[in-house]
Jmol script that loads the backbone (N, CA, C; Angstrom):
load data "model"
ATOM      1  N   MET A   1     113.471 257.816 266.154  1.00  0.00           N
ATOM      2  CA  MET A   1     113.451 257.384 264.771  1.00  0.00           C
ATOM      3  C   MET A   1     114.201 256.064 264.611  1.00  0.00           C
ATOM      4  N   HIS A   2     115.377 255.984 265.238  1.00  0.00           N
ATOM      5  CA  HIS A   2     116.194 254.781 265.140  1.00  0.00           C
ATOM      6  C   HIS A   2     115.452 253.576 265.729  1.00  0.00           C
ATOM      7  N   GLU A   3     114.798 253.770 266.851  1.00  0.00           N
ATOM      8  CA  GLU A   3     114.054 252.690 267.500  1.00  0.00           C
ATOM      9  C   GLU A   3     112.877 252.231 266.631  1.00  0.00           C
ATOM     10  N   GLU A   4     112.221 253.173 265.999  1.00  0.00           N
ATOM     11  CA  GLU A   4     111.094 252.851 265.116  1.00  0.00           C
ATOM     12  C   GLU A   4     111.561 252.015 263.917  1.00  0.00           C
ATOM     13  N   LEU A   5     112.671 252.417 263.312  1.00  0.00           N
ATOM     14  CA  LEU A   5     113.240 251.684 262.184  1.00  0.00           C
ATOM     15  C   LEU A   5     113.665 250.282 262.620  1.00  0.00           C
ATOM     16  N   HIS A   6     114.281 250.200 263.777  1.00  0.00           N
ATOM     17  CA  HIS A   6     114.705 248.907 264.311  1.00  0.00           C
ATOM     18  C   HIS A   6     113.494 247.993 264.535  1.00  0.00           C
ATOM     19  N   ALA A   7     112.435 248.536 265.083  1.00  0.00           N
ATOM     20  CA  ALA A   7     111.213 247.756 265.316  1.00  0.00           C
ATOM     21  C   ALA A   7     110.600 247.275 264.000  1.00  0.00           C
ATOM     22  N   GLN A   8     110.608 248.147 262.985  1.00  0.00           N
ATOM     23  CA  GLN A   8     110.090 247.756 261.675  1.00  0.00           C
ATOM     24  C   GLN A   8     110.929 246.638 261.058  1.00  0.00           C
ATOM     25  N   LEU A   9     112.247 246.755 261.178  1.00  0.00           N
ATOM     26  CA  LEU A   9     113.135 245.718 260.650  1.00  0.00           C
ATOM     27  C   LEU A   9     112.920 244.392 261.376  1.00  0.00           C
ATOM     28  N   GLU A  10     112.765 244.440 262.675  1.00  0.00           N
ATOM     29  CA  GLU A  10     112.500 243.213 263.442  1.00  0.00           C
ATOM     30  C   GLU A  10     111.185 242.579 263.014  1.00  0.00           C
ATOM     31  N   ALA A  11     110.175 243.391 262.784  1.00  0.00           N
ATOM     32  CA  ALA A  11     108.883 242.877 262.331  1.00  0.00           C
ATOM     33  C   ALA A  11     109.006 242.243 260.955  1.00  0.00           C
ATOM     34  N   MET A  12     109.789 242.868 260.074  1.00  0.00           N
ATOM     35  CA  MET A  12     109.987 242.315 258.728  1.00  0.00           C
ATOM     36  C   MET A  12     110.739 240.986 258.792  1.00  0.00           C
ATOM     37  N   VAL A  13     111.742 240.904 259.636  1.00  0.00           N
ATOM     38  CA  VAL A  13     112.502 239.660 259.785  1.00  0.00           C
ATOM     39  C   VAL A  13     111.593 238.564 260.346  1.00  0.00           C
ATOM     40  N   GLU A  14     110.788 238.902 261.318  1.00  0.00           N
ATOM     41  CA  GLU A  14     109.859 237.930 261.900  1.00  0.00           C
ATOM     42  C   GLU A  14     108.861 237.435 260.856  1.00  0.00           C
ATOM     43  N   GLU A  15     108.317 238.346 260.057  1.00  0.00           N
ATOM     44  CA  GLU A  15     107.383 237.959 259.004  1.00  0.00           C
ATOM     45  C   GLU A  15     108.065 237.062 257.978  1.00  0.00           C
ATOM     46  N   TYR A  16     109.283 237.413 257.608  1.00  0.00           N
ATOM     47  CA  TYR A  16     110.050 236.598 256.664  1.00  0.00           C
ATOM     48  C   TYR A  16     110.263 235.189 257.225  1.00  0.00           C
ATOM     49  N   ASN A  17     110.641 235.099 258.492  1.00  0.00           N
ATOM     50  CA  ASN A  17     110.873 233.792 259.117  1.00  0.00           C
ATOM     51  C   ASN A  17     109.588 232.958 259.153  1.00  0.00           C
ATOM     52  N   GLN A  18     108.465 233.594 259.436  1.00  0.00           N
ATOM     53  CA  GLN A  18     107.186 232.880 259.447  1.00  0.00           C
ATOM     54  C   GLN A  18     106.844 232.373 258.050  1.00  0.00           C
ATOM     55  N   GLN A  19     107.008 233.209 257.046  1.00  0.00           N
ATOM     56  CA  GLN A  19     106.705 232.805 255.673  1.00  0.00           C
ATOM     57  C   GLN A  19     107.631 231.683 255.212  1.00  0.00           C
ATOM     58  N   THR A  20     108.890 231.757 255.589  1.00  0.00           N
ATOM     59  CA  THR A  20     109.845 230.717 255.231  1.00  0.00           C
ATOM     60  C   THR A  20     109.448 229.390 255.865  1.00  0.00           C
ATOM     61  N   THR A  21     109.061 229.423 257.116  1.00  0.00           N
ATOM     62  CA  THR A  21     108.620 228.207 257.809  1.00  0.00           C
ATOM     63  C   THR A  21     107.378 227.631 257.138  1.00  0.00           C
ATOM     64  N   GLN A  22     106.430 228.494 256.816  1.00  0.00           N
ATOM     65  CA  GLN A  22     105.211 228.037 256.148  1.00  0.00           C
ATOM     66  C   GLN A  22     105.528 227.436 254.779  1.00  0.00           C
ATOM     67  N   MET A  23     106.448 228.046 254.044  1.00  0.00           N
ATOM     68  CA  MET A  23     106.826 227.542 252.726  1.00  0.00           C
ATOM     69  C   MET A  23     107.500 226.171 252.853  1.00  0.00           C
ATOM     70  N   ARG A  24     108.388 226.025 253.817  1.00  0.00           N
ATOM     71  CA  ARG A  24     109.047 224.727 254.033  1.00  0.00           C
ATOM     72  C   ARG A  24     108.019 223.646 254.361  1.00  0.00           C
ATOM     73  N   GLU A  25     107.052 223.985 255.209  1.00  0.00           N
ATOM     74  CA  GLU A  25     106.009 223.021 255.569  1.00  0.00           C
ATOM     75  C   GLU A  25     105.169 222.636 254.351  1.00  0.00           C
ATOM     76  N   ALA A  26     104.845 223.615 253.518  1.00  0.00           N
ATOM     77  CA  ALA A  26     104.052 223.339 252.312  1.00  0.00           C
ATOM     78  C   ALA A  26     104.827 222.432 251.358  1.00  0.00           C
ATOM     79  N   TYR A  27     106.113 222.715 251.162  1.00  0.00           N
ATOM     80  CA  TYR A  27     106.924 221.874 250.276  1.00  0.00           C
ATOM     81  C   TYR A  27     107.060 220.454 250.831  1.00  0.00           C
ATOM     82  N   ALA A  28     107.157 220.313 252.145  1.00  0.00           N
ATOM     83  CA  ALA A  28     107.206 218.977 252.745  1.00  0.00           C
ATOM     84  C   ALA A  28     105.897 218.234 252.475  1.00  0.00           C
ATOM     85  N   ARG A  29     104.768 218.931 252.592  1.00  0.00           N
ATOM     86  CA  ARG A  29     103.468 218.296 252.327  1.00  0.00           C
ATOM     87  C   ARG A  29     103.317 217.957 250.846  1.00  0.00           C
ATOM     88  N   LEU A  30     103.934 218.756 249.960  1.00  0.00           N
ATOM     89  CA  LEU A  30     103.876 218.453 248.530  1.00  0.00           C
ATOM     90  C   LEU A  30     104.485 217.086 248.223  1.00  0.00           C
ATOM     91  N   ARG A  31     105.514 216.717 248.971  1.00  0.00           N
ATOM     92  CA  ARG A  31     106.162 215.421 248.752  1.00  0.00           C
ATOM     93  C   ARG A  31     105.295 214.264 249.225  1.00  0.00           C
ATOM     94  N   GLU A  32     104.217 214.568 249.958  1.00  0.00           N
ATOM     95  CA  GLU A  32     103.346 213.531 250.496  1.00  0.00           C
ATOM     96  C   GLU A  32     101.983 213.473 249.805  1.00  0.00           C
ATOM     97  N   VAL A  33     101.743 214.345 248.839  1.00  0.00           N
ATOM     98  CA  VAL A  33     100.441 214.401 248.166  1.00  0.00           C
ATOM     99  C   VAL A  33     100.192 213.087 247.428  1.00  0.00           C
ATOM    100  N   GLU A  34      99.010 212.516 247.665  1.00  0.00           N
ATOM    101  CA  GLU A  34      98.598 211.284 246.991  1.00  0.00           C
ATOM    102  C   GLU A  34      97.110 211.356 246.702  1.00  0.00           C
ATOM    103  N   ALA A  35      96.689 210.590 245.706  1.00  0.00           N
ATOM    104  CA  ALA A  35      95.262 210.499 245.395  1.00  0.00           C
ATOM    105  C   ALA A  35      94.968 209.115 244.841  1.00  0.00           C
ATOM    106  N   LEU A  36      93.826 208.592 245.228  1.00  0.00           N
ATOM    107  CA  LEU A  36      93.322 207.322 244.699  1.00  0.00           C
ATOM    108  C   LEU A  36      92.091 207.608 243.870  1.00  0.00           C
ATOM    109  N   ALA A  37      91.982 206.917 242.753  1.00  0.00           N
ATOM    110  CA  ALA A  37      90.775 207.003 241.927  1.00  0.00           C
ATOM    111  C   ALA A  37      90.368 205.578 241.591  1.00  0.00           C
ATOM    112  N   THR A  38      89.104 205.265 241.850  1.00  0.00           N
ATOM    113  CA  THR A  38      88.581 203.929 241.580  1.00  0.00           C
ATOM    114  C   THR A  38      87.386 204.045 240.661  1.00  0.00           C
ATOM    115  N   SER A  39      87.343 203.172 239.663  1.00  0.00           N
ATOM    116  CA  SER A  39      86.222 203.176 238.721  1.00  0.00           C
ATOM    117  C   SER A  39      84.932 202.823 239.458  1.00  0.00           C
ATOM    118  N   GLU A  40      83.812 203.252 238.893  1.00  0.00           N
ATOM    119  CA  GLU A  40      82.507 203.000 239.524  1.00  0.00           C
ATOM    120  C   GLU A  40      82.251 201.520 239.744  1.00  0.00           C
ATOM    121  N   ASP A  41      82.732 200.688 238.835  1.00  0.00           N
ATOM    122  CA  ASP A  41      82.519 199.246 238.973  1.00  0.00           C
ATOM    123  C   ASP A  41      83.530 198.592 239.915  1.00  0.00           C
ATOM    124  N   GLY A  42      84.497 199.373 240.399  1.00  0.00           N
ATOM    125  CA  GLY A  42      85.478 198.870 241.345  1.00  0.00           C
ATOM    126  C   GLY A  42      86.548 197.981 240.731  1.00  0.00           C
ATOM    127  N   LEU A  43      86.627 197.934 239.432  1.00  0.00           N
ATOM    128  CA  LEU A  43      87.570 197.038 238.774  1.00  0.00           C
ATOM    129  C   LEU A  43      88.953 197.645 238.567  1.00  0.00           C
ATOM    130  N   VAL A  44      89.051 198.984 238.581  1.00  0.00           N
ATOM    131  CA  VAL A  44      90.327 199.668 238.348  1.00  0.00           C
ATOM    132  C   VAL A  44      90.547 200.713 239.438  1.00  0.00           C
ATOM    133  N   THR A  45      91.733 200.665 240.048  1.00  0.00           N
ATOM    134  CA  THR A  45      92.129 201.684 241.019  1.00  0.00           C
ATOM    135  C   THR A  45      93.518 202.175 240.649  1.00  0.00           C
ATOM    136  N   VAL A  46      93.664 203.495 240.649  1.00  0.00           N
ATOM    137  CA  VAL A  46      94.946 204.122 240.332  1.00  0.00           C
ATOM    138  C   VAL A  46      95.350 204.996 241.504  1.00  0.00           C
ATOM    139  N   LYS A  47      96.628 204.904 241.856  1.00  0.00           N
ATOM    140  CA  LYS A  47      97.184 205.760 242.900  1.00  0.00           C
ATOM    141  C   LYS A  47      98.213 206.681 242.254  1.00  0.00           C
ATOM    142  N   ALA A  48      98.003 207.990 242.436  1.00  0.00           N
ATOM    143  CA  ALA A  48      98.946 208.994 241.934  1.00  0.00           C
ATOM    144  C   ALA A  48      99.625 209.644 243.128  1.00  0.00           C
ATOM    145  N   GLY A  49     100.901 209.959 242.949  1.00  0.00           N
ATOM    146  CA  GLY A  49     101.668 210.587 244.012  1.00  0.00           C
ATOM    147  C   GLY A  49     102.063 211.997 243.630  1.00  0.00           C
ATOM    148  N   PRO A  50     103.089 212.506 244.302  1.00  0.00           N
ATOM    149  CA  PRO A  50     103.544 213.871 244.034  1.00  0.00           C
ATOM    150  C   PRO A  50     103.783 214.109 242.550  1.00  0.00           C
ATOM    151  N   GLN A  51     103.402 215.295 242.107  1.00  0.00           N
ATOM    152  CA  GLN A  51     103.540 215.730 240.723  1.00  0.00           C
ATOM    153  C   GLN A  51     102.757 214.844 239.762  1.00  0.00           C
ATOM    154  N   GLY A  52     101.763 214.125 240.267  1.00  0.00           N
ATOM    155  CA  GLY A  52     100.908 213.305 239.413  1.00  0.00           C
ATOM    156  C   GLY A  52     101.545 212.013 238.945  1.00  0.00           C
ATOM    157  N   ARG A  53     102.679 211.634 239.526  1.00  0.00           N
ATOM    158  CA  ARG A  53     103.311 210.364 239.126  1.00  0.00           C
ATOM    159  C   ARG A  53     102.408 209.202 239.502  1.00  0.00           C
ATOM    160  N   ILE A  54     102.240 208.290 238.563  1.00  0.00           N
ATOM    161  CA  ILE A  54     101.424 207.104 238.833  1.00  0.00           C
ATOM    162  C   ILE A  54     102.270 206.145 239.655  1.00  0.00           C
ATOM    163  N   MET A  55     101.759 205.809 240.827  1.00  0.00           N
ATOM    164  CA  MET A  55     102.500 204.956 241.744  1.00  0.00           C
ATOM    165  C   MET A  55     102.024 203.504 241.691  1.00  0.00           C
ATOM    166  N   ARG A  56     100.751 203.340 241.347  1.00  0.00           N
ATOM    167  CA  ARG A  56     100.203 201.988 241.360  1.00  0.00           C
ATOM    168  C   ARG A  56      98.926 201.934 240.537  1.00  0.00           C
ATOM    169  N   ILE A  57      98.746 200.822 239.839  1.00  0.00           N
ATOM    170  CA  ILE A  57      97.487 200.531 239.155  1.00  0.00           C
ATOM    171  C   ILE A  57      97.054 199.148 239.615  1.00  0.00           C
ATOM    172  N   ASP A  58      95.874 199.078 240.204  1.00  0.00           N
ATOM    173  CA  ASP A  58      95.336 197.795 240.661  1.00  0.00           C
ATOM    174  C   ASP A  58      94.154 197.404 239.788  1.00  0.00           C
ATOM    175  N   LEU A  59      94.186 196.185 239.299  1.00  0.00           N
ATOM    176  CA  LEU A  59      93.087 195.648 238.504  1.00  0.00           C
ATOM    177  C   LEU A  59      92.462 194.487 239.262  1.00  0.00           C
ATOM    178  N   ASN A  60      91.161 194.538 239.402  1.00  0.00           N
ATOM    179  CA  ASN A  60      90.430 193.456 240.037  1.00  0.00           C
ATOM    180  C   ASN A  60      90.547 192.213 239.146  1.00  0.00           C
ATOM    181  N   PRO A  61      90.769 191.038 239.728  1.00  0.00           N
ATOM    182  CA  PRO A  61      90.905 189.826 238.917  1.00  0.00           C
ATOM    183  C   PRO A  61      89.698 189.559 238.002  1.00  0.00           C
ATOM    184  N   ARG A  62      88.528 190.052 238.344  1.00  0.00           N
ATOM    185  CA  ARG A  62      87.322 189.850 237.526  1.00  0.00           C
ATOM    186  C   ARG A  62      87.296 190.715 236.268  1.00  0.00           C
ATOM    187  N   ILE A  63      88.263 191.633 236.141  1.00  0.00           N
ATOM    188  CA  ILE A  63      88.196 192.632 235.078  1.00  0.00           C
ATOM    189  C   ILE A  63      88.143 192.012 233.679  1.00  0.00           C
ATOM    190  N   THR A  64      88.892 190.948 233.449  1.00  0.00           N
ATOM    191  CA  THR A  64      88.930 190.361 232.096  1.00  0.00           C
ATOM    192  C   THR A  64      87.645 189.622 231.755  1.00  0.00           C
ATOM    193  N   LYS A  65      86.879 189.285 232.764  1.00  0.00           N
ATOM    194  CA  LYS A  65      85.593 188.615 232.522  1.00  0.00           C
ATOM    195  C   LYS A  65      84.478 189.622 232.262  1.00  0.00           C
ATOM    196  N   LYS A  66      84.696 190.843 232.700  1.00  0.00           N
ATOM    197  CA  LYS A  66      83.643 191.857 232.603  1.00  0.00           C
ATOM    198  C   LYS A  66      83.880 192.878 231.487  1.00  0.00           C
ATOM    199  N   LEU A  67      85.149 193.168 231.174  1.00  0.00           N
ATOM    200  CA  LEU A  67      85.446 194.225 230.219  1.00  0.00           C
ATOM    201  C   LEU A  67      86.351 193.725 229.088  1.00  0.00           C
ATOM    202  N   SER A  68      86.196 194.356 227.940  1.00  0.00           N
ATOM    203  CA  SER A  68      87.088 194.064 226.804  1.00  0.00           C
ATOM    204  C   SER A  68      88.414 194.791 227.026  1.00  0.00           C
ATOM    205  N   ALA A  69      89.405 194.464 226.219  1.00  0.00           N
ATOM    206  CA  ALA A  69      90.713 195.109 226.338  1.00  0.00           C
ATOM    207  C   ALA A  69      90.597 196.620 226.171  1.00  0.00           C
ATOM    208  N   SER A  70      89.809 197.074 225.212  1.00  0.00           N
ATOM    209  CA  SER A  70      89.667 198.516 225.001  1.00  0.00           C
ATOM    210  C   SER A  70      88.927 199.184 226.163  1.00  0.00           C
ATOM    211  N   GLU A  71      87.985 198.497 226.760  1.00  0.00           N
ATOM    212  CA  GLU A  71      87.267 199.041 227.922  1.00  0.00           C
ATOM    213  C   GLU A  71      88.198 199.114 229.134  1.00  0.00           C
ATOM    214  N   ILE A  72      89.057 198.113 229.282  1.00  0.00           N
ATOM    215  CA  ILE A  72      90.031 198.131 230.376  1.00  0.00           C
ATOM    216  C   ILE A  72      90.966 199.322 230.207  1.00  0.00           C
ATOM    217  N   SER A  73      91.472 199.486 228.999  1.00  0.00           N
ATOM    218  CA  SER A  73      92.363 200.605 228.703  1.00  0.00           C
ATOM    219  C   SER A  73      91.689 201.939 228.996  1.00  0.00           C
ATOM    220  N   ALA A  74      90.460 202.090 228.530  1.00  0.00           N
ATOM    221  CA  ALA A  74      89.720 203.341 228.743  1.00  0.00           C
ATOM    222  C   ALA A  74      89.491 203.591 230.235  1.00  0.00           C
ATOM    223  N   SER A  75      89.180 202.551 230.981  1.00  0.00           N
ATOM    224  CA  SER A  75      88.945 202.697 232.417  1.00  0.00           C
ATOM    225  C   SER A  75      90.228 203.085 233.145  1.00  0.00           C
ATOM    226  N   ILE A  76      91.342 202.473 232.755  1.00  0.00           N
ATOM    227  CA  ILE A  76      92.630 202.827 233.358  1.00  0.00           C
ATOM    228  C   ILE A  76      92.936 204.303 233.089  1.00  0.00           C
ATOM    229  N   MET A  77      92.787 204.718 231.847  1.00  0.00           N
ATOM    230  CA  MET A  77      93.076 206.119 231.501  1.00  0.00           C
ATOM    231  C   MET A  77      92.168 207.080 232.269  1.00  0.00           C
ATOM    232  N   GLU A  78      90.907 206.724 232.407  1.00  0.00           N
ATOM    233  CA  GLU A  78      89.962 207.570 233.137  1.00  0.00           C
ATOM    234  C   GLU A  78      90.388 207.729 234.597  1.00  0.00           C
ATOM    235  N   GLN A  79      90.839 206.652 235.216  1.00  0.00           N
ATOM    236  CA  GLN A  79      91.256 206.725 236.624  1.00  0.00           C
ATOM    237  C   GLN A  79      92.585 207.460 236.773  1.00  0.00           C
ATOM    238  N   ILE A  80      93.468 207.315 235.795  1.00  0.00           N
ATOM    239  CA  ILE A  80      94.720 208.080 235.820  1.00  0.00           C
ATOM    240  C   ILE A  80      94.404 209.570 235.773  1.00  0.00           C
ATOM    241  N   GLN A  81      93.505 209.967 234.879  1.00  0.00           N
ATOM    242  CA  GLN A  81      93.136 211.377 234.766  1.00  0.00           C
ATOM    243  C   GLN A  81      92.503 211.886 236.056  1.00  0.00           C
ATOM    244  N   ALA A  82      91.637 211.071 236.674  1.00  0.00           N
ATOM    245  CA  ALA A  82      90.984 211.492 237.914  1.00  0.00           C
ATOM    246  C   ALA A  82      91.991 211.631 239.049  1.00  0.00           C
ATOM    247  N   ALA A  83      92.896 210.669 239.177  1.00  0.00           N
ATOM    248  CA  ALA A  83      93.882 210.711 240.262  1.00  0.00           C
ATOM    249  C   ALA A  83      94.852 211.879 240.082  1.00  0.00           C
ATOM    250  N   THR A  84      95.320 212.091 238.862  1.00  0.00           N
ATOM    251  CA  THR A  84      96.263 213.194 238.645  1.00  0.00           C
ATOM    252  C   THR A  84      95.576 214.553 238.803  1.00  0.00           C
ATOM    253  N   ALA A  85      94.315 214.648 238.426  1.00  0.00           N
ATOM    254  CA  ALA A  85      93.574 215.898 238.631  1.00  0.00           C
ATOM    255  C   ALA A  85      93.433 216.191 240.124  1.00  0.00           C
ATOM    256  N   ASP A  86      93.212 215.159 240.922  1.00  0.00           N
ATOM    257  CA  ASP A  86      93.105 215.324 242.374  1.00  0.00           C
ATOM    258  C   ASP A  86      94.434 215.797 242.953  1.00  0.00           C
ATOM    259  N   VAL A  87      95.546 215.201 242.507  1.00  0.00           N
ATOM    260  CA  VAL A  87      96.872 215.624 242.968  1.00  0.00           C
ATOM    261  C   VAL A  87      97.110 217.083 242.585  1.00  0.00           C
ATOM    262  N   THR A  88      96.751 217.459 241.372  1.00  0.00           N
ATOM    263  CA  THR A  88      96.918 218.846 240.922  1.00  0.00           C
ATOM    264  C   THR A  88      96.122 219.797 241.799  1.00  0.00           C
ATOM    265  N   GLU A  89      94.897 219.440 242.111  1.00  0.00           N
ATOM    266  CA  GLU A  89      94.055 220.285 242.966  1.00  0.00           C
ATOM    267  C   GLU A  89      94.660 220.435 244.358  1.00  0.00           C
ATOM    268  N   GLN A  90      95.135 219.327 244.932  1.00  0.00           N
ATOM    269  CA  GLN A  90      95.770 219.391 246.257  1.00  0.00           C
ATOM    270  C   GLN A  90      97.019 220.279 246.223  1.00  0.00           C
ATOM    271  N   THR A  91      97.794 220.156 245.160  1.00  0.00           N
ATOM    272  CA  THR A  91      99.005 220.955 245.002  1.00  0.00           C
ATOM    273  C   THR A  91      98.665 222.439 244.922  1.00  0.00           C
ATOM    274  N   HIS A  92      97.635 222.765 244.154  1.00  0.00           N
ATOM    275  CA  HIS A  92      97.223 224.170 244.029  1.00  0.00           C
ATOM    276  C   HIS A  92      96.788 224.717 245.379  1.00  0.00           C
ATOM    277  N   LYS A  93      96.042 223.936 246.150  1.00  0.00           N
ATOM    278  CA  LYS A  93      95.588 224.399 247.463  1.00  0.00           C
ATOM    279  C   LYS A  93      96.759 224.637 248.405  1.00  0.00           C
ATOM    280  N   LEU A  94      97.756 223.766 248.339  1.00  0.00           N
ATOM    281  CA  LEU A  94      98.925 223.936 249.204  1.00  0.00           C
ATOM    282  C   LEU A  94      99.739 225.174 248.835  1.00  0.00           C
ATOM    283  N   MET A  95      99.865 225.443 247.541  1.00  0.00           N
ATOM    284  CA  MET A  95     100.734 226.519 247.091  1.00  0.00           C
ATOM    285  C   MET A  95     100.029 227.865 246.929  1.00  0.00           C
ATOM    286  N   ALA A  96      98.721 227.884 246.860  1.00  0.00           N
ATOM    287  CA  ALA A  96      97.967 229.122 246.628  1.00  0.00           C
ATOM    288  C   ALA A  96      98.327 230.256 247.591  1.00  0.00           C
ATOM    289  N   PRO A  97      98.526 229.991 248.880  1.00  0.00           N
ATOM    290  CA  PRO A  97      98.860 231.093 249.781  1.00  0.00           C
ATOM    291  C   PRO A  97     100.186 231.792 249.462  1.00  0.00           C
ATOM    292  N   PHE A  98     101.042 231.154 248.674  1.00  0.00           N
ATOM    293  CA  PHE A  98     102.369 231.708 248.394  1.00  0.00           C
ATOM    294  C   PHE A  98     102.471 232.348 247.020  1.00  0.00           C
ATOM    295  N   VAL A  99     101.396 232.278 246.255  1.00  0.00           N
ATOM    296  CA  VAL A  99     101.422 232.803 244.889  1.00  0.00           C
ATOM    297  C   VAL A  99     100.870 234.229 244.894  1.00  0.00           C
ATOM    298  N   PRO A 100     101.655 235.175 244.426  1.00  0.00           N
ATOM    299  CA  PRO A 100     101.203 236.571 244.420  1.00  0.00           C
ATOM    300  C   PRO A 100      99.968 236.765 243.540  1.00  0.00           C
ATOM    301  N   GLU A 101      99.189 237.762 243.888  1.00  0.00           N
ATOM    302  CA  GLU A 101      98.009 238.107 243.095  1.00  0.00           C
ATOM    303  C   GLU A 101      98.447 238.453 241.674  1.00  0.00           C
ATOM    304  N   GLY A 102      97.695 237.968 240.711  1.00  0.00           N
ATOM    305  CA  GLY A 102      97.995 238.249 239.319  1.00  0.00           C
ATOM    306  C   GLY A 102      98.888 237.210 238.660  1.00  0.00           C
ATOM    307  N   VAL A 103      99.380 236.235 239.443  1.00  0.00           N
ATOM    308  CA  VAL A 103     100.218 235.184 238.885  1.00  0.00           C
ATOM    309  C   VAL A 103      99.362 233.950 238.675  1.00  0.00           C
ATOM    310  N   ASP A 104      99.442 233.364 237.492  1.00  0.00           N
ATOM    311  CA  ASP A 104      98.684 232.169 237.151  1.00  0.00           C
ATOM    312  C   ASP A 104      99.350 230.958 237.798  1.00  0.00           C
ATOM    313  N   ILE A 105      98.719 230.391 238.828  1.00  0.00           N
ATOM    314  CA  ILE A 105      99.309 229.274 239.565  1.00  0.00           C
ATOM    315  C   ILE A 105      99.518 228.061 238.668  1.00  0.00           C
ATOM    316  N   GLU A 106      98.619 227.836 237.732  1.00  0.00           N
ATOM    317  CA  GLU A 106      98.754 226.710 236.798  1.00  0.00           C
ATOM    318  C   GLU A 106     100.039 226.858 235.979  1.00  0.00           C
ATOM    319  N   GLN A 107     100.263 228.048 235.475  1.00  0.00           N
ATOM    320  CA  GLN A 107     101.465 228.306 234.687  1.00  0.00           C
ATOM    321  C   GLN A 107     102.708 228.217 235.568  1.00  0.00           C
ATOM    322  N   LEU A 108     102.628 228.730 236.772  1.00  0.00           N
ATOM    323  CA  LEU A 108     103.766 228.747 237.678  1.00  0.00           C
ATOM    324  C   LEU A 108     104.197 227.332 238.068  1.00  0.00           C
ATOM    325  N   LEU A 109     103.226 226.424 238.256  1.00  0.00           N
ATOM    326  CA  LEU A 109     103.537 225.060 238.684  1.00  0.00           C
ATOM    327  C   LEU A 109     103.829 224.115 237.528  1.00  0.00           C
ATOM    328  N   ASN A 110     103.647 224.579 236.306  1.00  0.00           N
ATOM    329  CA  ASN A 110     103.939 223.756 235.135  1.00  0.00           C
ATOM    330  C   ASN A 110     105.458 223.610 235.015  1.00  0.00           C
ATOM    331  N   PRO A 111     105.966 222.354 235.013  1.00  0.00           N
ATOM    332  CA  PRO A 111     107.422 222.172 234.973  1.00  0.00           C
ATOM    333  C   PRO A 111     108.080 222.702 233.697  1.00  0.00           C
ATOM    334  N   GLU A 112     107.319 222.931 232.655  1.00  0.00           N
ATOM    335  CA  GLU A 112     107.873 223.429 231.405  1.00  0.00           C
ATOM    336  C   GLU A 112     107.878 224.958 231.321  1.00  0.00           C
ATOM    337  N   THR A 113     107.335 225.607 232.331  1.00  0.00           N
ATOM    338  CA  THR A 113     107.240 227.065 232.328  1.00  0.00           C
ATOM    339  C   THR A 113     108.557 227.708 232.724  1.00  0.00           C
ATOM    340  N   ASP A 114     108.911 228.751 232.004  1.00  0.00           N
ATOM    341  CA  ASP A 114     110.034 229.596 232.394  1.00  0.00           C
ATOM    342  C   ASP A 114     109.537 230.439 233.569  1.00  0.00           C
ATOM    343  N   PHE A 115     110.129 230.239 234.732  1.00  0.00           N
ATOM    344  CA  PHE A 115     109.656 230.889 235.947  1.00  0.00           C
ATOM    345  C   PHE A 115     109.520 232.395 235.789  1.00  0.00           C
ATOM    346  N   GLY A 116     110.507 233.026 235.181  1.00  0.00           N
ATOM    347  CA  GLY A 116     110.481 234.480 235.000  1.00  0.00           C
ATOM    348  C   GLY A 116     109.307 234.946 234.168  1.00  0.00           C
ATOM    349  N   SER A 117     108.931 234.170 233.149  1.00  0.00           N
ATOM    350  CA  SER A 117     107.828 234.592 232.291  1.00  0.00           C
ATOM    351  C   SER A 117     106.473 234.431 232.970  1.00  0.00           C
ATOM    352  N   ALA A 118     106.422 233.627 234.028  1.00  0.00           N
ATOM    353  CA  ALA A 118     105.156 233.420 234.740  1.00  0.00           C
ATOM    354  C   ALA A 118     104.839 234.567 235.694  1.00  0.00           C
ATOM    355  N   LEU A 119     105.839 235.368 236.003  1.00  0.00           N
ATOM    356  CA  LEU A 119     105.639 236.475 236.938  1.00  0.00           C
ATOM    357  C   LEU A 119     105.210 237.737 236.209  1.00  0.00           C
ATOM    358  N   PRO A 120     104.326 238.515 236.827  1.00  0.00           N
ATOM    359  CA  PRO A 120     103.893 239.754 236.176  1.00  0.00           C
ATOM    360  C   PRO A 120     105.001 240.796 236.183  1.00  0.00           C
ATOM    361  N   THR A 121     104.947 241.694 235.236  1.00  0.00           N
ATOM    362  CA  THR A 121     105.888 242.813 235.173  1.00  0.00           C
ATOM    363  C   THR A 121     105.351 243.928 236.040  1.00  0.00           C
ATOM    364  N   ILE A 122     106.214 244.481 236.870  1.00  0.00           N
ATOM    365  CA  ILE A 122     105.798 245.572 237.748  1.00  0.00           C
ATOM    366  C   ILE A 122     106.538 246.826 237.287  1.00  0.00           C
ATOM    367  N   GLY A 123     105.768 247.823 236.902  1.00  0.00           N
ATOM    368  CA  GLY A 123     106.354 249.088 236.472  1.00  0.00           C
ATOM    369  C   GLY A 123     106.624 249.986 237.642  1.00  0.00           C
ATOM    370  N   THR A 124     107.461 250.974 237.432  1.00  0.00           N
ATOM    371  CA  THR A 124     107.771 251.913 238.510  1.00  0.00           C
ATOM    372  C   THR A 124     106.560 252.753 238.902  1.00  0.00           C
ATOM    373  N   ASP A 125     105.579 252.829 237.997  1.00  0.00           N
ATOM    374  CA  ASP A 125     104.378 253.609 238.327  1.00  0.00           C
ATOM    375  C   ASP A 125     103.502 252.897 239.340  1.00  0.00           C
ATOM    376  N   THR A 126     103.701 251.585 239.553  1.00  0.00           N
ATOM    377  CA  THR A 126     102.891 250.862 240.524  1.00  0.00           C
ATOM    378  C   THR A 126     103.550 250.817 241.892  1.00  0.00           C
ATOM    379  N   LEU A 127     104.782 251.300 241.991  1.00  0.00           N
ATOM    380  CA  LEU A 127     105.490 251.264 243.270  1.00  0.00           C
ATOM    381  C   LEU A 127     105.148 252.434 244.140  1.00  0.00           C
TER     382      LEU A 127
END
end "model"
wireframe off; spacefill off
backbone 0.3
color backbone group
C-alpha cells in the first residue's frame, strides 16, 4: 500500500512539473506574440505586440495622394483591429490548453476581469 501511494505521489509530482514547464513556455511565448495587418491597397501597415499593444504604424508615402484624411483614419483603425484580433487569437491558442473546461477564456484573459469570478463554482456534489 505504501509503495502504491508513493508511486501515485511521484506521478502527481511529475505531472505537476510537466504542466509547470509547459505553462512557463506558454507565458514566454506570450511575450513574443506579434501580428502585422496591411490594408489591401498596401498603404497602411500596423504591427501589434503582446496584449494587443500597437508597436508600429507604417504609412506608405503615397497615402496622402490616394486617400482623404478620413479614409486614412478609417484604414488605420481597420488595420489596428485586424492586428489586435490576430494577437488575441494567438493568445487564446497558447493559453487554451491550460484553461479548465467550463471557464470562458475570453473572460479569463480580460485584464479587467476579477479572476475569482471567472472560475466556475464547484459544489461538493460534483466531487
